[in-house]
C-alpha positions in Angstrom: -27.1 -7.7 -17.0 -26.6 -6.4 -13.3 -26.3 -2.8 -12.9 -23.0 -1.6 -12.1 -22.6 0.7 -9.1 -20.2 2.5 -7.1 -18.9 0.6 -4.0 -16.9 2.1 -0.9 -14.3 -0.2 0.4 -13.5 -0.5 4.1 -10.1 0.1 5.7 -9.6 -3.9 6.0 -10.6 -4.1 2.0 -8.3 -1.2 0.9 -5.2 -2.9 3.0 -6.3 -6.4 0.8 -6.1 -3.9 -2.4 -2.6 -2.4 -1.1 -1.2 -5.9 -1.3 -2.3 -6.4 -4.8 -1.1 -2.8 -5.5 2.5 -3.3 -4.0 2.9 -6.5 -6.2 1.8 -4.5 -9.5 4.5 -1.8 -8.4 7.2 -4.5 -8.0 6.4 -5.9 -11.5 6.3 -2.6 -13.0 9.7 -1.7 -11.4 11.4 -4.9 -12.5 10.1 -4.8 -15.9 11.4 -1.4 -16.4 14.4 -2.3 -15.5 14.7 -4.9 -18.4 13.5 -2.4 -21.0 16.0 -2.0 -23.6 16.8 -2.3 -27.4 16.6 -6.0 -28.6 14.4 -7.2 -25.8 11.2 -8.3 -27.0 7.7 -7.5 -25.4 6.9 -11.1 -25.0 9.9 -11.4 -22.8 8.8 -8.5 -20.6 5.4 -10.1 -20.6 6.8 -13.6 -19.3 8.5 -12.0 -16.9 5.7 -10.0 -15.6 3.6 -13.5 -15.4 6.2 -15.3 -13.8 6.5 -12.6 -10.8 2.5 -12.4 -10.5 2.0 -16.2 -10.4 5.2 -16.7 -8.3 3.2 -14.5 -5.5 0.1 -16.8 -5.5 -1.7 -13.8 -7.5 -3.4 -13.9 -11.0 -2.7 -11.6 -13.7 -5.9 -9.3 -14.1 -5.7 -9.0 -17.9 -5.7 -12.5 -18.8 -9.1 -13.4 -20.1 -10.5 -10.1 -20.1 -13.1 -10.3 -23.2 -12.8 -8.1 -26.2 -14.1 -7.8 -29.8 -11.4 -10.3 -31.0 -11.8 -12.7 -27.6 -10.2 -13.1 -24.5 -7.2 -11.2 -23.8 -4.1 -13.7 -23.2 -1.3 -11.8 -21.6 -0.2 -10.3 -18.3 1.0 -6.7 -19.6 -0.1 -4.4 -22.4 2.8 -2.9 -23.8 2.3 0.1 -26.2 5.1 1.5 -28.3 5.4 4.8 -29.6 2.0 5.9 -31.5 0.3 3.3 -29.4 -1.8 4.7 -26.7 -3.0 1.5 -24.8 -3.7 -2.2 -25.0 -0.7 -3.1 -27.2 -0.3 -7.0 -27.3 2.8 -8.5 -26.2 4.9 -10.3 -29.2 8.1 -10.8 -31.0 8.6 -7.4 -31.5 11.9 -6.0 -30.4 12.3 -2.6 -28.7 14.5 -0.2 -30.2 16.4 2.8 -29.4 14.5 6.0 -29.5 11.2 4.4 -28.8 8.6 5.5 -26.0 7.3 2.2 -24.2 4.2 2.4 -22.2 3.3 -0.8 -20.1 0.1 -1.6 -18.1 0.0 -4.1 -15.7 -2.5 -5.6 -13.2 -3.0 -8.4 -10.4 -5.4 -10.0 -8.4 -4.6 -10.9 -4.9 -7.2 -12.5 -2.8 -10.0 -11.5 -5.0 -8.7 -7.9 -4.9 -7.2 -6.0 -8.1 -4.3 -3.7 -8.4 -3.9 -1.6 -11.7 -1.0 0.8 -12.8 0.7 1.9 -16.0 3.9 3.6 -16.7 5.9 4.9 -19.5 9.8 4.9 -20.3 11.9 6.0 -23.0 14.4 3.9 -24.6 17.6 5.6 -25.0 18.3 8.9 -26.3 14.8 10.6 -27.3 13.8 14.3 -28.6 13.2 16.9 -25.6 9.6 17.0 -26.5 9.4 13.1 -26.2 10.9 13.5 -22.6 8.8 16.1 -21.7 5.7 14.4 -22.9 6.4 11.6 -20.8 7.1 13.9 -17.6 4.1 16.0 -18.3 1.5 13.0 -18.3 3.0 11.7 -15.1 2.5 15.0 -13.7 -0.9 15.0 -14.6 -1.5 11.8 -13.1 -0.1 13.1 -9.8 -2.4 16.3 -10.2 -5.4 14.2 -10.7 -4.6 12.3 -7.6 -4.0 15.4 -5.5 -7.8 16.6 -6.4 -9.2 13.2 -5.2 -9.9 14.8 -1.8 -13.1 13.9 0.3 -15.7 16.6 -0.5 -14.6 17.4 -4.0 -16.4 15.8 -7.2 -14.9 13.5 -9.8 -14.8 16.5 -12.4 -12.1 18.0 -10.0 -10.0 15.3 -10.9 -10.6 15.5 -14.7 -10.1 19.2 -14.3 -6.9 19.0 -12.9 -5.7 16.6 -15.3 -6.7 18.5 -18.1 -5.4 21.8 -17.1 -1.9 20.0 -17.1 -2.4 18.7 -20.8 -3.9 22.5 -21.9 -0.7 24.3 -20.5 1.5 22.0 -22.7 -0.8 21.8 -25.8 -1.2 18.0 -25.7 -4.1 16.1 -27.1 -6.0 14.2 -24.1 -7.5 10.8 -25.5 -11.0 10.8 -24.5 -12.2 7.5 -25.7 -10.6 5.9 -22.8 -10.4 6.9 -19.2 -10.0 5.7 -15.5 -12.3 3.9 -13.5 -13.4 2.3 -10.3 -11.6 -0.5 -9.0 -12.0 -3.4 -6.2 -13.3 -7.0 -6.7 -13.4 -6.3 -10.5 -10.4 -4.4 -12.5 -13.2 -2.3 -14.0 -15.9 -0.8 -11.6 -17.9 2.4 -11.5 -17.4 5.4 -11.7 -15.5 6.4 -14.8 -13.0 9.0 -14.1 -12.5 11.2 -17.1 -9.2 13.3 -18.2 -10.9 15.8 -19.4 -13.9 18.2 -17.9 -17.3 17.1 -19.0 -19.4 19.9 -17.7 -20.9 17.9 -14.9 -19.4 17.6 -11.2 -19.9 14.1 -11.2 -20.0 12.3 -7.9 -18.9 13.6 -4.7 -15.6 11.8 -3.7 -15.7 10.3 -0.1 -13.5 7.9 2.0 -13.6 4.3 0.6 -13.8 5.2 -2.8 -11.1 3.4 -5.0 -10.0 4.8 -8.4 -7.7 3.9 -11.2 -6.6 7.4 -12.2 -4.9 7.1 -15.6 -4.1 10.2 -18.0 -3.3 9.4 -21.5 -1.8 12.3 -23.5 -0.6 12.8 -27.3 2.0 15.4 -28.9 -0.9 16.6 -31.0 -4.5 15.1 -31.8 -6.8 13.3 -28.9 -8.1 11.2 -31.8 -7.6 7.3 -31.6 -8.6 4.0 -33.1 -8.5 0.6 -32.3 -6.4 -1.7 -34.9 -7.5 -4.8 -36.4 -6.5 -7.0 -33.7 -9.2 -5.8 -31.6 -7.0 -4.2 -29.0 -4.3 -2.1 -29.7 -5.2 1.7 -29.6 -3.6 4.0 -31.7 -3.3 7.6 -32.5 -4.8 8.3 -36.0 -2.3 11.0 -36.6 0.3 8.9 -35.7 1.7 11.1 -33.0 3.2 10.0 -29.8 1.4 9.2 -26.8 2.2 8.4 -23.1 0.2 6.7 -20.3 0.5 6.7 -16.6 -1.8 5.2 -13.9 -2.0 4.4 -10.4 -4.5 2.9 -8.3 -5.8 5.1 -5.4 -8.1 5.0 -2.3 -9.6 8.0 -0.9 -9.3 8.2 2.9 -10.2 10.9 5.4 -6.9 12.4 5.0 -6.7 12.6 1.4 -6.0 9.9 -1.5 -3.6 7.0 -0.8 -1.6 5.4 -3.7 -1.7 1.7 -3.5 0.4 1.1 -6.7 3.6 2.6 -5.7 6.4 1.5 -2.7 5.4 3.5 0.5 8.6 5.2 0.6 8.3 6.6 -3.2 5.0 7.9 -2.2 6.2 9.8 1.2 9.2 11.1 -0.7 6.6 12.3 -3.3 4.2 13.9 -1.2 7.1 15.6 1.0 8.6 17.0 -2.3 
């Protein structure tokens, strides 16, 4: 097996990744508007696949190999105690649930990958807070992706947000490099490792994706070979953006430029 290594992207290549990123952002925005009691996770998946394929792109997740064989869906839809990799099916979304959706698309050979978490109807304040804090941790990690910093600076920024709120930080699944493959080196931990890690430099493209739980960080994979759930049944949230490191700092590729500008100026 060929050794995986870190690749730095040129400005032209980052622009091609931005096309995939914008498509992923559009898919997540549209799917998010359709999340409501009664809709099935498979209906959300079908909507996402139609959007990606009609744009001339390919869903990143279809065909990814796993213990149970290749993945067959466009989205991962994870509900309540499911952390990541939930398989779309006939399950209907219900009032009071927490729904995390991960989407990826390939445009002209380049990947975009992002995830968002929504709450459905009325939920307890602690659930709303979990979702918001996990999102804030993602942005804290992104803000730390500055040239001259190291990967552990990203990890520390994410972990600090979790520690301040007493949340569990999932350790078995982490962020990653991204480019012509959905998963490239380096891995991006959501917790301190005691090692500084690779120095961050322009051209490095990463998927930064914290996964927090209300209690323990321990997770397990269900018998379907894909769905990751918390061992103690506690709720989980997942947020992810693909970024490119530039000389000026991190550039978010999986959000609309106007939304990014508003966040950075806030």
